[in-house]
DOVEXTI-164311 format. One record per residue: residue number from 0; x, y, z of N, C-alpha, C in turn; residue in one letter. Coordinates in pm, whole numbers, plus 32768, in hexadecimal, padded with zeros to 4 digits. Example, Ala and Ser with C-alpha at 12.3 -4.5 7.8 and 13.67 -1.06 7.14 Angstrom:
<0 <8527 7DC7 830C> <84CE 7E3E 830C> <8528 7EB6 830C> A>,
<1 <8505 7F1F 82C4> <8557 7F96 82CA> <850A 8003 8313> S>,
//
This chain:
<0 <8742 7FA4 7FC6> <8714 7FAE 8053> <86EE 8058 806E> M>,
<1 <8689 8080 80F0> <8611 80DE 80C8> <8642 813D 8109> S>,
<2 <8612 81C2 80B6> <8656 8251 80F8> <8608 8284 815A> C>,
<3 <85BE 8230 81A7> <8526 8277 81D9> <8547 8318 8240> A>,
<4 <8521 8351 8226> <850F 83E6 82AA> <8535 83AE 8348> P>,
<5 <855D 840F 835D> <8583 8403 83F9> <852B 83C9 8456> D>,
<6 <848B 8423 8458> <8434 83F9 847B> <83EC 83C0 8434> A>,
<7 <83CA 8370 8444> <8364 82F1 83E2> <82DF 830D 8395> P>,
<8 <82CE 830B 834A> <8275 8328 830D> <8229 827A 82F8> Y>,
<9 <8186 82C0 830D> <8134 822F 8317> <8116 8206 8264> R>,
<10 <8138 8194 8274> <812F 8113 81F0> <80B2 80BF 822B> V>,
<11 <8043 80CD 81DB> <7FD9 805B 8226> <7FC9 801C 8178> L>,
<12 <7F9D 7F91 81E1> <7FD7 7EFE 81BD> <7F55 7EA7 8199> V>,
<13 <7ECA 7E9B 8121> <7E7F 7E36 8121> <7E80 7DCA 80E2> V>,
<14 <7E9B 7D5B 813C> <7EBD 7CE6 80FA> <7E85 7C5F 814C> V>,
<15 <7E12 7C44 8123> <7D97 7BBA 8183> <7E48 7B66 81B3> D>,
<16 <7E9F 7B14 816F> <7ED7 7AC4 819D> <7F20 7ADC 81E4> D>,
<17 <7F2B 7ACB 8272> <7F71 7AB1 82E2> <801D 7AD7 82CA> D>,
<18 <8022 7A60 829E> <80AE 7A3B 827A> <8102 7AAA 820C> A>,
<19 <80BF 7ABD 81AC> <80B2 7B3E 812F> <8109 7BD7 8193> V>,
<20 <8071 7BD4 81E3> <804B 7C9B 821C> <80F1 7C8B 827B> R>,
<21 <80E9 7C19 82E8> <8152 7BEF 8339> <81BF 7C11 8337> E>,
<22 <8202 7C02 828F> <825A 7C09 8263> <82A3 7C65 8248> A>,
<23 <8245 7CD2 81DF> <821F 7D3B 81AB> <8258 7DA8 8236> M>,
<24 <820A 7D7E 82A4> <81E2 7E1A 830C> <82D2 7DD6 833A> L>,
<25 <82B6 7D89 8351> <833E 7D56 838C> <83C0 7DAC 8321> N>,
<26 <83AA 7D9F 828F> <841C 7DBC 822A> <83E8 7E5D 8241> L>,
<27 <837F 7E90 826A> <839C 7F0D 8256> <83A5 7F73 8305> L>,
<28 <8379 7F2C 831A> <83C6 7F6D 83D9> <846C 7F62 83CD> T>,
<29 <84A0 7F11 83BF> <8523 7EA8 83AC> <8552 7F6C 8337> A>,
<30 <8507 7F68 82E7> <853C 7FE6 829B> <8538 8053 82C1> A>,
<31 <84F0 8074 8336> <84DF 810E 8384> <8437 812E 8355> G>,
<32 <83E4 80FE 8350> <8386 8145 82ED> <831C 80F8 83D8> Y>,
<33 <8299 8134 83E3> <8233 814E 8434> <81C5 80EB 83D1> A>,
<34 <81FC 8039 83C1> <819A 8001 8341> <8146 7FE7 83EE> A>,
<35 <80A6 8006 83B1> <801C 7FB3 83BD> <7FED 7F5A 8362> E>,
<36 <7FB9 7EEA 83C5> <7FB0 7E65 835D> <7F06 7E70 8395> G>,
<37 <7E7E 7E45 8319> <7E23 7E1F 8310> <7DF5 7D98 82C5> F>,
<38 <7DC4 7D63 831C> <7D6A 7CD9 82BC> <7D19 7D08 8264> G>,
<39 <7CD2 7D5A 8267> <7C56 7D74 81FF> <7C4C 7DE8 81FB> D>,
<40 <7BEC 7E59 817B> <7BCE 7ECE 815D> <7B85 7EE6 81CB> G>,
<41 <7B44 7EB7 8207> <7ACC 7ECB 828A> <7B3B 7F21 8307> A>,
<42 <7B6B 7EBD 831E> <7BD0 7ECF 839A> <7C49 7F5A 837E> A>,
<43 <7C4A 7F91 834A> <7CA6 7FFF 82D6> <7C60 806C 82E9> L>,
<44 <7BE2 8073 82A6> <7B82 80D0 82AF> <7B2F 80F3 8322> L>,
<45 <7B4F 808D 83A8> <7B00 808A 8440> <7B95 80E1 8474> A>,
<46 <7BF4 80B7 8458> <7C35 80FC 84A9> <7CB2 8147 8476> T>,
<47 <7CD8 815D 83F5> <7D3C 8157 83CE> <7D52 8224 8398> A>,
<48 <7D70 8273 83BB> <7D92 830B 839F> <7DB1 8315 82F9> Q>,
<49 <7D9B 82F6 82BC> <7DE2 82C9 820C> <7E0A 835F 81EE> A>,
<50 <7DD9 83C5 81DD> <7DE9 8457 81FA> <7E83 846A 8241> H>,
<51 <7EB9 843A 8289> <7F31 8459 82DB> <7F8F 83B5 82AD> L>,
<52 <7F95 83A0 825C> <7FE9 82FC 8270> <8036 833A 81C1> A>,
<53 <8074 831B 81B5> <812A 833A 813E> <80D6 8301 80D1> H>,
<54 <80BA 827B 80D8> <808E 822D 804E> <8027 81C4 80BA> C>,
<55 <7FD8 816E 8026> <7FC0 8106 80A0> <7FC1 8097 8016> A>,
<56 <7FFC 802E 8025> <7FE4 7F96 7FFE> <7F5F 7F30 7FC8> V>,
<57 <7F4A 7F20 7F7F> <7EDC 7EEE 7F6A> <7ECB 7E73 7F16> L>,
<58 <7EB6 7E0D 7F5C> <7EB2 7D58 7EF5> <7E03 7D99 7EAB> D>,
<59 <7E04 7D59 7E3D> <7D6F 7D6C 7E11> <7D37 7D04 7DF4> I>,
<60 <7D64 7C90 7E45> <7CF3 7C3B 7E45> <7CE0 7C3C 7EDD> H>,
<61 <7C89 7C49 7F2C> <7C71 7C74 7FD1> <7BD1 7BD8 7FD5> L>,
<62 <7BF6 7BF2 8063> <7B53 7BA8 809F> <7AD6 7BD6 808A> G>,
<63 <7AE8 7C8B 8096> <7A70 7C80 80B2> <7A44 7D34 7FF2> D>,
<64 <7AA9 7D24 7FF8> <7ABF 7D7D 7F5C> <7B16 7D5D 7F0A> A>,
<65 <7B04 7DBD 7E93> <7BB3 7D8E 7E56> <7C23 7E01 7EAB> D>,
<66 <7C60 7E06 7E64> <7CA1 7E8F 7E6B> <7C89 7F21 7E36> G>,
<67 <7C63 7EEA 7D88> <7C52 7FA3 7D5F> <7BCA 7FE3 7DEB> F>,
<68 <7B57 7F74 7DEF> <7AFC 7FA3 7E31> <7B38 7FEF 7EC6> T>,
<69 <7B84 7FB5 7F11> <7B67 7FE5 7F6F> <7C04 804F 7F34> L>,
<70 <7C5A 8070 7EF2> <7C94 8102 7E99> <7C1C 814B 7EAC> A>,
<71 <7BC9 8137 7E6E> <7B78 81C6 7E5E> <7B23 81E9 7ECC> E>,
<72 <7AF8 8173 7F18> <7AEF 81B9 7FAA> <7B2C 8200 8006> R>,
<73 <7BC0 81FC 7FDF> <7C3C 824D 8027> <7C38 82A4 8001> L>,
<74 <7C24 82AA 7F79> <7C46 833B 7F1B> <7BF9 83A5 7F66> R>,
<75 <7B60 8349 7F4F> <7B11 83B7 7F89> <7B3A 841F 7FE7> A>,
<76 <7B83 83FE 8036> <7BBB 842C 80C3> <7C1C 845A 80A4> G>,
<77 <7C71 841C 805E> <7D3E 843E 801E> <7D70 8445 7FC1> A>,
<78 <7D06 84A9 7F72> <7CF8 849D 7ED7> <7DB1 8489 7EE4> P>,
<79 <7E19 84BC 7F23> <7E97 84D0 7EDC> <7EF4 8466 7F12> N>,
<80 <7EA4 83DA 7F43> <7EEF 837E 7FB4> <7F24 8341 7F03> L>,
<81 <7F9B 830E 7F1E> <7FDD 82F6 7EAE> <7FD9 8259 7EEA> P>,
<82 <7FAE 81DC 7E80> <7F9B 8175 7E87> <7FE6 80FD 7E16> L>,
<83 <8004 8099 7E30> <8047 804F 7E12> <8015 7FDE 7E33> I>,
<84 <7FE0 7F79 7DB9> <7FAD 7F17 7DBE> <7FE9 7E79 7DE3> F>,
<85 <7FC2 7E20 7DFF> <8008 7DB6 7E05> <7FAE 7D6A 7DC7> I>,
<86 <7FE8 7CEA 7D88> <7F43 7C62 7D61> <7FB7 7BF4 7D4A> T>,
<87 <7FA5 7B61 7D23> <7FD9 7AF6 7CEA> <7F85 7AC9 7CA7> G>,
<88 <7F4D 7AF7 7C6D> <7EDA 7ADB 7BC7> <7F29 7B1F 7B70> D>,
<89 <7F51 7AE9 7AFE> <7F98 7AF5 7A8C> <7F31 7B5B 7A31> E>,
<90 <7ED2 7B5E 7A1A> <7E57 7BB3 79C9> <7E96 7C2C 79B4> D>,
<91 <7EA0 7C3A 7916> <7EFC 7CC6 7919> <7E81 7D63 7909> P>,
<92 <7DEE 7CF6 7906> <7DA3 7D7F 793C> <7D95 7DCE 798A> R>,
<93 <7DF0 7D8E 7A07> <7DDB 7DE6 7AA4> <7E6B 7E72 7A6F> L>,
<94 <7EEE 7E41 7A4C> <7F45 7EA9 7A13> <7EE7 7F3B 7A0A> D>,
<95 <7EB3 7F2F 797C> <7E29 7F8B 7977> <7DBF 7F9A 79A6> E>,
<96 <7D69 7F6E 7A01> <7D29 7F9F 7A77> <7D9C 8003 7ADF> R>,
<97 <7DED 7FB3 7AF8> <7E5A 7FC7 7B7E> <7EA8 807D 7B44> A>,
<98 <7E83 8084 7AB9> <7ED2 812C 7AB9> <7E48 814A 7AA1> G>,
<99 <7DC0 80F7 7A5D> <7D5B 8176 7A82> <7D5B 8189 7AFE> R>,
<100 <7D4B 8143 7B59> <7D3B 8195 7BF7> <7D8F 820E 7C3C> A>,
<101 <7E34 8209 7BA8> <7E7A 829F 7BD5> <7ED2 8220 7C2D> G>,
<102 <7EF0 81BA 7C4A> <7F72 816C 7C7C> <8006 8166 7C5F> A>,
<103 <8072 8182 7CBF> <80F9 818D 7C82> <80FF 812C 7C43> L>,
<104 <80B2 80C0 7C61> <812F 8033 7C2C> <8075 7FBA 7C5A> A>,
<105 <80A7 7F41 7C14> <8069 7E9B 7C3C> <80D9 7E2E 7C26> L>,
<106 <80DB 7E33 7C80> <8161 7DBE 7CCF> <810A 7D41 7CAC> M>,
<107 <8171 7CEB 7C9D> <812A 7C8D 7C9B> <8168 7C1E 7D05> R>,
<108 <812F 7BBB 7D4A> <8189 7B7D 7DB8> <81B5 7B08 7D76> K>,
<109 <8219 7AC3 7DB4> <8248 7B25 7E27> <8291 7B94 7DFA> P>,
<110 <82A7 7BFF 7E71> <829D 7C77 7E5F> <8346 7C91 7E38> V>,
<111 <8381 7CD0 7DF6> <841F 7CD9 7DFD> <8423 7D3C 7E65> D>,
<112 <846D 7D09 7EED> <8484 7D80 7F4E> <84C8 7DF3 7F1C> T>,
<113 <8521 7DF5 7EEB> <857C 7E60 7E9C> <8533 7EF0 7E5C> D>,
<114 <84FB 7E9F 7DF4> <8460 7EFE 7D9C> <842C 7F31 7DDB> C>,
<115 <83EB 7EE9 7E5E> <8360 7F4B 7EB0> <839B 7FAC 7F15> L>,
<116 <842A 7F6D 7F0F> <847B 7FE7 7F87> <84A3 803F 7F2C> L>,
<117 <84A3 8058 7EA0> <8515 80C4 7E6A> <8467 80FC 7E48> A>,
<118 <8405 80B4 7E03> <8395 8120 7DE6> <837A 8170 7E73> L>,
<119 <8360 811D 7EE1> <830B 8161 7F5E> <8382 81FE 7F53> I>,
<120 <8428 81FB 7F93> <848B 8251 7FB2> <847B 82AD 7F5B> D>,
<121 <8422 82C0 7EDC> <8429 82DE 7E7E> <83CE 833A 7E5C> A>,
<122 <835E 833A 7EC0> <8311 8399 7ECD> <833E 8405 7F10> I>,
<123 <830F 847E 7EFF> <8313 84FA 7F78> <82C8 8524 7FA2> P>,
<124 <82FF 8571 7FF9> <82E4 8586 80A6> <823E 85C7 8070> P>,
<125 <81CB 85C5 80C7> <8180 8603 80B4> <819A 8683 80C3> A>,
<126 <813E 86CC 8094> <8143 8773 80C4> <80FE 87A6 813E> R>,
<127 <80D5 8775 816C> <807F 877C 81E9> <80A3 86E0 8265> T>,
<128 <80E7 8711 82D5> <8121 867F 833D> <80C4 860D 8329> P>,
<129 <80B8 85AE 8334> <80AC 851E 8358> <80E4 84E8 8416> R>,
//
C-alpha cells in the first residue's frame, strides 16, 4: 500500500517497452503519484523538468542510450533527483554501476511492485516545492 502525499509527487518513468511503461504508469497513478512516461531519454530531456520531480525510474537498456548515460544527463540539471534503475539483465556488474551512479536501487524485471512503491514512498519530500 502506498503512502503517497495528498498533493501528488511527479514520478518520471523512462522505459522503452510500451507495455511495461504503461503498467508502471498505471501502478504509480493508482498509488497517488503523478506519473509521466517516456519511451526514451531524449523525450524526457526535451520535455520534462526533472528538477521538479520526486524521483525517476529509468530502464538501463533504452533504445537511444543506456539508463546510466541518461542519469548523468539528468544529474546535470537535477543533481539531487532520486533515481531507481530497472533492468531485465542479470549481470551483477550493473548493481555496482547503479551504486556508483547514486541510485537508490537497481530492481530486476519483473519489478516487485510493492518494493517499488515502498522505495518511492520512503523518499523524503524535497525542501523546495515540486
